C-alpha positions in Angstrom: -132.7 31.1 -41.3 -132.9 34.5 -43.0 -136.5 35.5 -43.4 -136.9 38.8 -45.2 -138.7 41.4 -43.1 -139.3 44.0 -45.8 -138.8 45.0 -49.4 -135.1 45.9 -48.9 -134.3 42.5 -47.5 -136.2 40.7 -50.3 -134.1 42.8 -52.8 -130.9 42.0 -50.9 -131.5 38.3 -51.1 -132.2 38.5 -54.9 -129.1 40.6 -55.6 -126.9 38.1 -53.7 -128.1 35.2 -55.9 -129.1 37.0 -59.1 -126.6 39.5 -60.6 -129.3 41.0 -62.8 -131.1 42.2 -59.6 -128.2 44.3 -58.3 -129.3 47.6 -59.9 -132.8 47.2 -58.4 -131.2 46.5 -55.0 -129.3 49.8 -55.2 -132.6 51.6 -55.9 -134.4 49.9 -53.1 -131.5 50.6 -50.7 -131.6 54.3 -51.5 -135.3 54.4 -50.8 -135.2 52.3 -47.6 -135.0 53.1 -43.9 -131.9 51.9 -42.0 -131.5 50.9 -38.4 -128.4 52.5 -36.8 -126.4 52.4 -33.6 -125.6 55.8 -32.1 -122.3 56.4 -30.3 -122.0 58.5 -27.1 -124.8 60.7 -26.0 -128.1 59.6 -27.6 -130.1 62.4 -29.2 -133.8 62.9 -28.9 -135.6 59.9 -30.4 -139.3 59.5 -31.2 -140.5 56.1 -32.4 -137.0 55.1 -33.2 -136.4 58.1 -35.5 -133.9 60.9 -35.2 -135.5 64.3 -34.8 -134.8 67.3 -37.0 -131.8 69.4 -35.7 -130.4 66.6 -33.6 -126.6 65.9 -33.6 -125.4 62.3 -33.5 -122.3 60.2 -33.8 -122.6 56.7 -35.1 -121.0 53.5 -33.8 -118.1 52.2 -35.9 -116.6 48.7 -36.1 -113.1 47.6 -37.2 -112.6 44.5 -39.3 -109.1 43.5 -40.3 -107.9 47.0 -39.7 -110.6 48.7 -41.7 -113.3 50.9 -40.2 -116.9 50.6 -41.2 -120.2 52.1 -40.0 -122.6 49.3 -39.4 -126.2 49.7 -40.6 -129.1 47.2 -40.6 -132.0 46.5 -42.9 -134.5 45.8 -40.1 -134.8 45.7 -36.4 -134.4 41.9 -36.2 -131.1 42.2 -38.1 -129.8 44.8 -35.6 -131.0 42.8 -32.6 -129.3 39.6 -33.8 -126.0 41.5 -34.0 -126.1 42.7 -30.4 -125.3 40.9 -27.2 -127.4 43.2 -25.0 -130.1 45.9 -25.4 -128.9 49.2 -27.0 -130.6 52.3 -28.1 -131.0 52.6 -31.9 -132.0 55.1 -34.5 -134.0 54.8 -37.7 -133.2 57.0 -40.6 -133.9 57.2 -44.3 -130.9 55.6 -46.2 -130.4 58.6 -48.5 -130.2 61.0 -45.6 -127.8 58.8 -43.7 -125.5 58.4 -46.7 -125.5 62.2 -47.2 -124.7 62.7 -43.5 -121.8 60.2 -43.5 -120.2 61.0 -46.9 -116.7 59.7 -47.1 -117.3 56.8 -44.7 -117.4 53.1 -45.7 -120.6 51.3 -44.6 -121.4 47.7 -43.9 -125.0 46.5 -44.2 -126.0 43.7 -41.8 -122.6 42.7 -40.3 -122.6 39.1 -39.0 -125.8 38.3 -41.0 -126.2 35.7 -43.7 -127.1 38.5 -46.2 -125.3 41.8 -46.2 -123.1 44.1 -48.3 -120.1 46.3 -48.0 -120.4 49.8 -49.5 -117.1 51.7 -50.0 -117.1 55.5 -50.0 -116.7 55.8 -53.8 -119.6 53.4 -54.4 -121.8 55.5 -52.1 -120.8 58.7 -53.9 -122.0 57.0 -57.2 -125.3 56.0 -55.5 -125.9 59.6 -54.3 -125.2 61.3 -57.6 -126.7 58.5 -59.8 -123.5 57.9 -61.7 -123.4 54.2 -60.6 -126.4 53.6 -62.8 -124.6 54.9 -65.9 -121.4 54.0 -67.9 -118.2 53.9 -65.9 -116.4 55.6 -68.8 -116.9 56.3 -72.5 -114.4 56.0 -75.3 -114.9 57.6 -78.7 -113.0 56.0 -81.6 -111.6 59.0 -83.5 -109.9 57.2 -86.4 -110.2 53.9 -88.2 -108.8 51.1 -86.0 -108.2 47.5 -86.9 -109.3 45.1 -84.2 -109.4 41.3 -83.9 -112.8 39.7 -83.2 -113.6 36.1 -82.4 -115.1 33.6 -80.1 -113.7 33.5 -76.6 -111.8 30.4 -75.7 -114.0 29.9 -72.6 -117.5 31.2 -73.1 -118.6 33.4 -70.2 -121.8 31.5 -69.6 -122.6 33.0 -66.2 -122.4 36.5 -67.7 -124.5 35.7 -70.7 -127.2 34.1 -68.5 -127.4 37.1 -66.2 -127.8 39.5 -69.1 -130.4 37.2 -70.7 -132.4 37.7 -67.5 -131.7 41.4 -67.3 -132.6 42.5 -70.8 -136.3 41.6 -70.7 -136.5 44.1 -67.9 -135.1 46.8 -70.2 -137.6 47.1 -73.1 -135.3 49.4 -75.1 -132.9 46.4 -75.7 -133.8 44.6 -79.0 -130.9 42.2 -79.3 -127.4 41.6 -78.0 -124.2 39.8 -79.2 -121.0 38.8 -77.5 -117.5 38.5 -78.9 -113.9 38.6 -77.8 -112.0 41.7 -78.9 -108.3 42.7 -79.1 -107.2 46.1 -80.0 -103.4 45.9 -80.6 -103.1 49.7 -80.4 -104.6 49.9 -76.9 -104.7 46.5 -75.2 -102.1 44.1 -73.8 -104.7 41.3 -73.6 -108.1 40.5 -75.0 -111.4 41.7 -73.6 -115.1 41.1 -74.2 -117.4 43.2 -76.3 -121.2 43.2 -75.9 -122.8 44.8 -79.0 -126.4 45.9 -78.4 -129.2 47.0 -80.6 -131.2 49.4 -78.5 -133.4 52.5 -78.6 -134.0 55.0 -75.8 -131.9 55.4 -72.7 -128.5 54.0 -73.7 -126.8 55.1 -70.5 -129.3 53.0 -68.5 -128.6 50.0 -70.7 -124.9 50.2 -70.2 -125.1 51.1 -66.5 -127.3 48.2 -65.5 -125.3 45.8 -67.7 -122.2 47.0 -66.0 -123.6 46.5 -62.5 -124.8 43.0 -63.5 -121.5 41.9 -65.1 -119.3 42.7 -62.1 -117.3 39.6 -61.1 -118.5 37.6 -64.1 -115.6 38.1 -66.5 -112.6 36.5 -64.8 -110.8 35.4 -68.0 -110.8 38.9 -69.6 -109.1 42.2 -68.9 -112.2 44.3 -69.5 -115.8 44.3 -70.8 -116.9 47.0 -73.2 -120.3 47.8 -74.7 -121.1 49.2 -78.1 -124.4 50.4 -79.6 -125.2 49.1 -83.0 -126.4 52.2 -84.8 -124.8 51.9 -88.2 -121.2 51.4 -87.0 -118.7 49.5 -89.1 -119.2 46.5 -86.8 -122.9 46.2 -87.8 -122.2 43.8 -90.6 -120.0 41.5 -88.5 -122.7 41.0 -85.9 -125.5 40.7 -88.3 -123.9 37.5 -89.5 -123.8 36.1 -85.9 -126.6 34.7 -83.7 -127.4 37.1 -80.8 -127.4 35.6 -77.3 -130.5 37.7 -76.6 -133.3 38.8 -78.8 -136.4 40.6 -77.7 -139.6 38.6 -77.9 -142.1 40.0 -80.3 -144.9 38.3 -78.5 -143.8 40.0 -75.3 -143.7 43.4 -77.0 -147.2 42.9 -78.3 -148.4 41.8 -74.9 -146.9 44.9 -73.2 -148.5 47.2 -75.7 -151.9 45.7 -75.1 -151.8 46.1 -71.4 
C-alpha cells in the first residue's frame, strides 16, 4: 500500500491517475527535497543533508542497458528499495538537477508510484520551457485546410482538459476538431481552438503536458487562439467542449 508521506507524493499519485495534474506535479517536484544514494566516499552529512562545498558522486542503476540516477520522494521510499542499511543524502530537487545536468533520473525505482525523467525533460524543467508551447507555427499566407469531426472522438483527452481548464481562469471556452492541411501534413491531426485572455503560453504549455499520450489516433495536436482569426466563424457555430462557468467567475471575484 502506497501511503503518501508528503506533498510531493500526493502530487505524484494525482499525476499518475489524473493527466490534468501533471503540470502541478512538475512544479511540486522542483520545489521538493529528494533522498539520494551517494557512491564511494560519503561526504560530510548533517541531519541527512549535504553540506556546502562537499563533493559527491551518486549511485547509478542500469535497467535494460540504460543508466539512471535513482532518487526517492521520501525516506520510506528509499528504505523500501534497499536490502540493507545505507548512508543517504537529502537535497533540494532543483539543486540536484542542476548538479547532475545531462543525466537521466528515475524517481522511486521499484515503487508503485514513480517516474522516469530523461535529460531533455529535466532541461525543460530547469529553464521553464516545459511549461510553455513545444513549438509555434505562424501561418504566413492563406491556406485551405479540411476541418471536421474525428472518426473516433478523443474522449479521454477532452475529459482531462475539461478538468484542467477550470484551474486556468484565463480560458473562457475551448473547441475540438480534426484538421488536415494538405500542404503540410500526410495525415490528419487534432486542433484545439481556445478563447482565452492573459498568459497564452501557460494555457498551451499545461494543455500540452496534460494531453501527452491521449491522442493515439492522430499524428499531432495543435492549439490555436481565437482572437479574430479566420477560423473564428467556424467554431462559433460549434458547441464548445468546455465553457467557463459564469457563476464560478462571480464567486471567485467575490472571494
